[in-house]
C-alpha atoms as an extended CHARMM CRD file, in Angstrom:
* protein
*
       159  EXT
         1         1  MET       CA            -45.2820000000       30.8560000000     -172.9800000000  PROA      1               0.0000000000
         2         2  SER       CA            -47.9110000000       28.1190000000     -172.9580000000  PROA      2               0.0000000000
         3         3  ILE       CA            -47.3360000000       24.4330000000     -172.2780000000  PROA      3               0.0000000000
         4         4  ALA       CA            -48.8120000000       22.1110000000     -174.8740000000  PROA      4               0.0000000000
         5         5  TYR       CA            -48.7000000000       18.3940000000     -175.6380000000  PROA      5               0.0000000000
         6         6  VAL       CA            -48.1750000000       16.9440000000     -179.1010000000  PROA      6               0.0000000000
         7         7  ALA       CA            -48.6640000000       13.3460000000     -180.2470000000  PROA      7               0.0000000000
         8         8  LEU       CA            -45.8970000000       12.0560000000     -182.5400000000  PROA      8               0.0000000000
         9         9  GLY       CA            -46.3620000000        9.2500000000     -185.0420000000  PROA      9               0.0000000000
        10        10  SER       CA            -44.8150000000        7.6600000000     -188.1170000000  PROA      10              0.0000000000
        11        11  ASN       CA            -45.3510000000        4.4290000000     -190.0400000000  PROA      11              0.0000000000
        12        12  LEU       CA            -43.4170000000        4.9780000000     -193.2760000000  PROA      12              0.0000000000
        13        13  GLY       CA            -39.6740000000        4.9900000000     -193.9300000000  PROA      13              0.0000000000
        14        14  ASP       CA            -37.2560000000        5.3140000000     -191.0100000000  PROA      14              0.0000000000
        15        15  LYS       CA            -39.9350000000        5.9300000000     -188.3870000000  PROA      15              0.0000000000
        16        16  GLU       CA            -37.6090000000        6.8690000000     -185.5490000000  PROA      16              0.0000000000
        17        17  GLN       CA            -35.6140000000        9.2250000000     -187.7550000000  PROA      17              0.0000000000
        18        18  ASN       CA            -38.8500000000       10.8190000000     -188.9860000000  PROA      18              0.0000000000
        19        19  ILE       CA            -39.9020000000       11.5870000000     -185.4100000000  PROA      19              0.0000000000
        20        20  ARG       CA            -36.4400000000       12.8640000000     -184.4670000000  PROA      20              0.0000000000
        21        21  ARG       CA            -36.4370000000       15.1200000000     -187.5550000000  PROA      21              0.0000000000
        22        22  ALA       CA            -39.8770000000       16.4720000000     -186.6640000000  PROA      22              0.0000000000
        23        23  LEU       CA            -38.6240000000       17.3290000000     -183.1610000000  PROA      23              0.0000000000
        24        24  GLU       CA            -35.6200000000       19.1460000000     -184.6790000000  PROA      24              0.0000000000
        25        25  LEU       CA            -37.8990000000       21.0860000000     -187.0160000000  PROA      25              0.0000000000
        26        26  MET       CA            -40.1970000000       21.9760000000     -184.1340000000  PROA      26              0.0000000000
        27        27  GLU       CA            -37.2330000000       23.6060000000     -182.3910000000  PROA      27              0.0000000000
        28        28  GLN       CA            -36.2500000000       25.4040000000     -185.6060000000  PROA      28              0.0000000000
        29        29  HSD       CA            -39.8060000000       26.7550000000     -185.9210000000  PROA      29              0.0000000000
        30        30  GLY       CA            -39.8450000000       28.1460000000     -182.3740000000  PROA      30              0.0000000000
        31        31  VAL       CA            -41.5320000000       25.2190000000     -180.6110000000  PROA      31              0.0000000000
        32        32  ARG       CA            -39.4200000000       24.5330000000     -177.5120000000  PROA      32              0.0000000000
        33        33  VAL       CA            -39.3990000000       20.7840000000     -176.8460000000  PROA      33              0.0000000000
        34        34  ARG       CA            -39.2480000000       20.2280000000     -173.0710000000  PROA      34              0.0000000000
        35        35  LYS       CA            -39.8390000000       16.4620000000     -172.7630000000  PROA      35              0.0000000000
        36        36  VAL       CA            -40.2000000000       13.5370000000     -175.1610000000  PROA      36              0.0000000000
        37        37  SER       CA            -41.6870000000       10.1940000000     -174.1710000000  PROA      37              0.0000000000
        38        38  PRO       CA            -40.1510000000        6.8520000000     -175.0150000000  PROA      38              0.0000000000
        39        39  LEU       CA            -41.2650000000        5.7640000000     -178.4810000000  PROA      39              0.0000000000
        40        40  LEU       CA            -43.4410000000        2.6800000000     -178.7770000000  PROA      40              0.0000000000
        41        41  THR       CA            -44.5150000000        0.4270000000     -181.6170000000  PROA      41              0.0000000000
        42        42  THR       CA            -48.2860000000        0.2580000000     -182.0290000000  PROA      42              0.0000000000
        43        43  GLU       CA            -50.8580000000       -1.3500000000     -184.2930000000  PROA      43              0.0000000000
        44        44  PRO       CA            -52.6160000000        0.9160000000     -186.8160000000  PROA      44              0.0000000000
        45        45  TYR       CA            -55.8130000000        2.5690000000     -185.5830000000  PROA      45              0.0000000000
        46        46  GLY       CA            -58.9190000000        2.8510000000     -187.7410000000  PROA      46              0.0000000000
        47        47  VAL       CA            -57.3960000000        1.6800000000     -191.0340000000  PROA      47              0.0000000000
        48        48  THR       CA            -55.5550000000       -1.5500000000     -190.2330000000  PROA      48              0.0000000000
        49        49  ASP       CA            -54.1110000000       -2.5350000000     -193.6360000000  PROA      49              0.0000000000
        50        50  GLN       CA            -50.9210000000       -0.5230000000     -193.1770000000  PROA      50              0.0000000000
        51        51  PRO       CA            -47.5680000000       -0.8400000000     -191.3750000000  PROA      51              0.0000000000
        52        52  GLU       CA            -47.1720000000       -0.5800000000     -187.6020000000  PROA      52              0.0000000000
        53        53  PHE       CA            -46.6480000000        2.8750000000     -186.1430000000  PROA      53              0.0000000000
        54        54  LEU       CA            -43.9710000000        4.3070000000     -183.9410000000  PROA      54              0.0000000000
        55        55  ASN       CA            -45.6850000000        6.6830000000     -181.5000000000  PROA      55              0.0000000000
        56        56  GLY       CA            -44.6600000000        9.0960000000     -178.8000000000  PROA      56              0.0000000000
        57        57  ALA       CA            -45.5820000000       12.3850000000     -177.1930000000  PROA      57              0.0000000000
        58        58  ALA       CA            -43.8170000000       15.6560000000     -176.4980000000  PROA      58              0.0000000000
        59        59  GLU       CA            -44.3080000000       18.4140000000     -173.9710000000  PROA      59              0.0000000000
        60        60  VAL       CA            -43.6020000000       21.7520000000     -175.6400000000  PROA      60              0.0000000000
        61        61  GLU       CA            -43.5800000000       25.4850000000     -174.9320000000  PROA      61              0.0000000000
        62        62  TRP       CA            -45.0720000000       27.9110000000     -177.4260000000  PROA      62              0.0000000000
        63        63  ALA       CA            -45.2350000000       31.7020000000     -177.3650000000  PROA      63              0.0000000000
        64        64  GLY       CA            -48.2830000000       32.0270000000     -179.6310000000  PROA      64              0.0000000000
        65        65  ASP       CA            -51.8380000000       30.7760000000     -179.4680000000  PROA      65              0.0000000000
        66        66  ALA       CA            -53.1180000000       27.2430000000     -180.0510000000  PROA      66              0.0000000000
        67        67  GLU       CA            -54.1090000000       27.8000000000     -183.6860000000  PROA      67              0.0000000000
        68        68  SER       CA            -50.6860000000       29.2070000000     -184.5690000000  PROA      68              0.0000000000
        69        69  LEU       CA            -49.0690000000       26.1310000000     -182.9980000000  PROA      69              0.0000000000
        70        70  LEU       CA            -51.3880000000       23.8690000000     -185.0080000000  PROA      70              0.0000000000
        71        71  HSD       CA            -50.4370000000       25.6590000000     -188.2360000000  PROA      71              0.0000000000
        72        72  THR       CA            -46.7500000000       25.3640000000     -187.3470000000  PROA      72              0.0000000000
        73        73  LEU       CA            -47.1380000000       21.6020000000     -186.7950000000  PROA      73              0.0000000000
        74        74  LEU       CA            -48.9790000000       21.2480000000     -190.1190000000  PROA      74              0.0000000000
        75        75  ALA       CA            -46.2300000000       23.2340000000     -191.8540000000  PROA      75              0.0000000000
        76        76  ILE       CA            -43.6020000000       20.8650000000     -190.3880000000  PROA      76              0.0000000000
        77        77  GLU       CA            -45.5640000000       17.8600000000     -191.6900000000  PROA      77              0.0000000000
        78        78  GLN       CA            -45.6760000000       19.4800000000     -195.1250000000  PROA      78              0.0000000000
        79        79  GLU       CA            -41.9680000000       20.3630000000     -194.9780000000  PROA      79              0.0000000000
        80        80  MET       CA            -41.2610000000       16.6890000000     -194.2730000000  PROA      80              0.0000000000
        81        81  GLY       CA            -43.2900000000       15.6630000000     -197.3280000000  PROA      81              0.0000000000
        82        82  ARG       CA            -46.3800000000       14.2310000000     -195.6390000000  PROA      82              0.0000000000
        83        83  GLN       CA            -49.0300000000       13.2080000000     -198.1510000000  PROA      83              0.0000000000
        84        84  ARG       CA            -52.6410000000       12.7340000000     -197.0540000000  PROA      84              0.0000000000
        85        85  LYS       CA            -53.8560000000        9.9160000000     -199.3090000000  PROA      85              0.0000000000
        86        86  ARG       CA            -56.6080000000        8.5030000000     -197.0540000000  PROA      86              0.0000000000
        87        87  HSD       CA            -58.1050000000        9.2720000000     -193.6500000000  PROA      87              0.0000000000
        88        88  TRP       CA            -56.0870000000        7.5110000000     -190.8960000000  PROA      88              0.0000000000
        89        89  GLY       CA            -53.7910000000        6.2030000000     -193.6110000000  PROA      89              0.0000000000
        90        90  GLU       CA            -50.0500000000        5.7670000000     -193.9050000000  PROA      90              0.0000000000
        91        91  ARG       CA            -47.8470000000        8.7260000000     -193.0840000000  PROA      91              0.0000000000
        92        92  ASN       CA            -44.1930000000        9.4760000000     -192.6680000000  PROA      92              0.0000000000
        93        93  ILE       CA            -45.0490000000       11.9400000000     -189.8850000000  PROA      93              0.0000000000
        94        94  ASP       CA            -48.1050000000       12.8560000000     -187.8550000000  PROA      94              0.0000000000
        95        95  LEU       CA            -48.0840000000       15.7010000000     -185.3450000000  PROA      95              0.0000000000
        96        96  ASP       CA            -51.3530000000       16.1080000000     -183.4290000000  PROA      96              0.0000000000
        97        97  LEU       CA            -51.9710000000       18.8980000000     -180.9430000000  PROA      97              0.0000000000
        98        98  LEU       CA            -53.5300000000       17.1680000000     -177.9290000000  PROA      98              0.0000000000
        99        99  LEU       CA            -53.6590000000       19.7820000000     -175.1850000000  PROA      99              0.0000000000
       100       100  PHE       CA            -52.8470000000       23.4870000000     -175.0230000000  PROA      100             0.0000000000
       101       101  GLY       CA            -52.6990000000       24.4560000000     -171.3700000000  PROA      101             0.0000000000
       102       102  ASP       CA            -56.1970000000       23.9620000000     -169.9740000000  PROA      102             0.0000000000
       103       103  GLN       CA            -57.8120000000       25.4890000000     -173.0460000000  PROA      103             0.0000000000
       104       104  ILE       CA            -61.1020000000       24.1950000000     -174.4340000000  PROA      104             0.0000000000
       105       105  LEU       CA            -61.5340000000       25.2990000000     -178.0430000000  PROA      105             0.0000000000
       106       106  ARG       CA            -63.7200000000       24.4400000000     -181.0110000000  PROA      106             0.0000000000
       107       107  SER       CA            -62.9140000000       26.2800000000     -184.2240000000  PROA      107             0.0000000000
       108       108  ALA       CA            -63.0010000000       25.4730000000     -187.9280000000  PROA      108             0.0000000000
       109       109  ASP       CA            -59.3590000000       24.3310000000     -187.7360000000  PROA      109             0.0000000000
       110       110  LEU       CA            -58.9380000000       22.9490000000     -184.2440000000  PROA      110             0.0000000000
       111       111  VAL       CA            -60.7080000000       21.1190000000     -181.4170000000  PROA      111             0.0000000000
       112       112  LEU       CA            -59.0250000000       21.1390000000     -178.0010000000  PROA      112             0.0000000000
       113       113  PRO       CA            -58.4730000000       18.9680000000     -176.1700000000  PROA      113             0.0000000000
       114       114  HSD       CA            -58.0250000000       16.4710000000     -178.9900000000  PROA      114             0.0000000000
       115       115  PRO       CA            -61.5060000000       14.9170000000     -179.2270000000  PROA      115             0.0000000000
       116       116  ASP       CA            -60.5440000000       11.2220000000     -179.2520000000  PROA      116             0.0000000000
       117       117  MET       CA            -57.3690000000       11.1710000000     -177.1870000000  PROA      117             0.0000000000
       118       118  ALA       CA            -58.9720000000        9.4350000000     -174.1840000000  PROA      118             0.0000000000
       119       119  ASN       CA            -59.8150000000        6.4170000000     -176.3730000000  PROA      119             0.0000000000
       120       120  ARG       CA            -56.3690000000        5.9290000000     -177.8820000000  PROA      120             0.0000000000
       121       121  SER       CA            -53.7430000000        3.9360000000     -176.0230000000  PROA      121             0.0000000000
       122       122  PHE       CA            -51.0870000000        5.0310000000     -178.5300000000  PROA      122             0.0000000000
       123       123  VAL       CA            -51.7260000000        8.6070000000     -177.3350000000  PROA      123             0.0000000000
       124       124  LEU       CA            -52.3070000000        8.0940000000     -173.6090000000  PROA      124             0.0000000000
       125       125  GLU       CA            -49.4510000000        5.6660000000     -172.9140000000  PROA      125             0.0000000000
       126       126  PRO       CA            -46.6510000000        7.9650000000     -174.1410000000  PROA      126             0.0000000000
       127       127  LEU       CA            -48.4260000000       11.0370000000     -172.7660000000  PROA      127             0.0000000000
       128       128  ALA       CA            -48.6970000000        9.4350000000     -169.3160000000  PROA      128             0.0000000000
       129       129  ALA       CA            -44.9660000000        8.6390000000     -169.4870000000  PROA      129             0.0000000000
       130       130  ILE       CA            -44.1540000000       12.3690000000     -169.5260000000  PROA      130             0.0000000000
       131       131  THR       CA            -47.0760000000       13.8540000000     -167.6000000000  PROA      131             0.0000000000
       132       132  GLU       CA            -49.3850000000       11.7130000000     -165.4990000000  PROA      132             0.0000000000
       133       133  THR       CA            -50.6290000000       14.6540000000     -163.4220000000  PROA      133             0.0000000000
       134       134  VAL       CA            -51.8970000000       17.0790000000     -166.0830000000  PROA      134             0.0000000000
       135       135  VAL       CA            -55.6790000000       17.3310000000     -165.8600000000  PROA      135             0.0000000000
       136       136  HSD       CA            -57.8220000000       16.8890000000     -168.9800000000  PROA      136             0.0000000000
       137       137  PRO       CA            -59.8810000000       20.1180000000     -169.0440000000  PROA      137             0.0000000000
       138       138  VAL       CA            -63.1250000000       18.4230000000     -170.1640000000  PROA      138             0.0000000000
       139       139  PHE       CA            -63.0520000000       15.1380000000     -168.2200000000  PROA      139             0.0000000000
       140       140  HSD       CA            -61.4070000000       16.6810000000     -165.1040000000  PROA      140             0.0000000000
       141       141  ARG       CA            -59.2490000000       13.5810000000     -164.7090000000  PROA      141             0.0000000000
       142       142  THR       CA            -55.4800000000       13.3300000000     -164.8960000000  PROA      142             0.0000000000
       143       143  ILE       CA            -53.7490000000       11.8010000000     -167.8950000000  PROA      143             0.0000000000
       144       144  GLY       CA            -52.6250000000        8.9800000000     -165.5910000000  PROA      144             0.0000000000
       145       145  GLU       CA            -56.2370000000        8.3110000000     -164.5490000000  PROA      145             0.0000000000
       146       146  LEU       CA            -57.4240000000        8.3320000000     -168.1730000000  PROA      146             0.0000000000
       147       147  TRP       CA            -54.6380000000        5.9190000000     -169.1550000000  PROA      147             0.0000000000
       148       148  GLN       CA            -55.4780000000        3.5700000000     -166.2880000000  PROA      148             0.0000000000
       149       149  ALA       CA            -59.2160000000        3.6620000000     -167.1340000000  PROA      149             0.0000000000
       150       150  LEU       CA            -58.5090000000        2.9020000000     -170.7990000000  PROA      150             0.0000000000
       151       151  GLN       CA            -56.3070000000       -0.0670000000     -169.8740000000  PROA      151             0.0000000000
       152       152  GLU       CA            -59.0090000000       -1.4290000000     -167.5520000000  PROA      152             0.0000000000
       153       153  ASN       CA            -61.6570000000       -0.9760000000     -170.2590000000  PROA      153             0.0000000000
       154       154  GLN       CA            -59.4860000000       -2.7730000000     -172.8260000000  PROA      154             0.0000000000
       155       155  GLN       CA            -58.8900000000       -5.6620000000     -170.4080000000  PROA      155             0.0000000000
       156       156  LYS       CA            -62.6470000000       -6.0320000000     -169.8840000000  PROA      156             0.0000000000
       157       157  LYS       CA            -63.1430000000       -6.1670000000     -173.6580000000  PROA      157             0.0000000000
       158       158  GLY       CA            -60.2250000000       -8.5910000000     -174.0630000000  PROA      158             0.0000000000
       159       159  VAL       CA            -58.3050000000       -6.2170000000     -176.3210000000  PROA      159             0.0000000000
């Protein structure tokens, strides 16, 4: 069994219920959910003319490889009726594979660790709430250190 981390997000419909349903479906599809962060309301990222998001993170166990977990998460999104109308657009559910153990991977389907996670407070804040000590396999810094550095950088920029 491998430990992985998944970002959770929703900004359409009953956001909290969407995330809870996704967690239930993860369990039904063989993804063992070990920890779930508190959920937080965040501003949209990239495309800003859309509703606020509810974001969180989950620590999970998975018996297969990283690509099979990715395809399971995509299948859950599809099962929940996610429609991809525009890049970074509105969605009832978003499940992003952030980390899969200490694996570094670049394939046609998947890049691990998630390539932009260190720049996204809506990813690092909930992730740090459940695992500050996991080390990012590319940056060789803990999630807690990355979260602190991002906060300091945002304060300098006045964000």
